[in-house]
Each structure stands twice: as structure tokens, then as C-alpha cells.
C-alpha positions, 0 to 999 in steps of 0.5 A: 855743479848745482845738479851734483850738489842737489844729488848729494843733498838728496842722497844725504836726506835718503840716508837720514830717512834710512837711519830714522824713518819717523823723524825724517819722513818729511824728507821722503815726501819732499823727495817724492815731490821732486821725483814726480816733478822730474818725471813730468819735465823729462818728456817736456825736455825731450819734445822741446829742446832736443833732449836725447831719448837715452837721457829721457829714459834714464831720467824718466824711468829712474824717477818713475820707479822712485816716484812710485815707490816713495808714496808706498813707503810713506803711506805704509811705514815699511821697515827700512834700514835700521828697524823702526822703533814705532809702528807705521800708521797702517800697522797694528 
């Protein structure tokens, strides 16, 4: 139940980021930290607790994709979802 609730919570946070990027940018940063954490503990679970290779790949690779894309989005202020009304820090 906790994992499902966490997934719903972060899904709602990403929807908030999609709706208004500049106001909800801290949610994206928290999501990035969480993705890196899951990426880091997936191999640990695989090596120490008998986590299957399939679960390792699903969690590890999926979180790697998101962990790599979130910093790019946060740093550049790419326009996502509804058009951003303000320019990002690196846009002119």
C-alpha cells in the first residue's frame, strides 16, 4: 500500500510540474533525488536479498532514464506540458 500511495503521490506531483513548471520545479528536484536513490539501491537489493534480475532491470533502467532526464529538464527549463510563461535560466 505504501509503494502504491507513493507512486500516486509522485504521479500527481509530476502532473503539477506539467501544469506549471516554474511554480512546481522543487517537486521535480525531489523526484530526481528519489530516482537516483532507487537507482542506487536496486543493485544493492539484487546482490543482497535475492531480488530477481527482471526486477533489477525494470527498476534500475526505468529510474536511470528518469534520473538522467530530470536534471536536464530542471537545468534548462525545457518547455513541457502547457507552455511555460517565463523563460528558463538558460534561455534568452
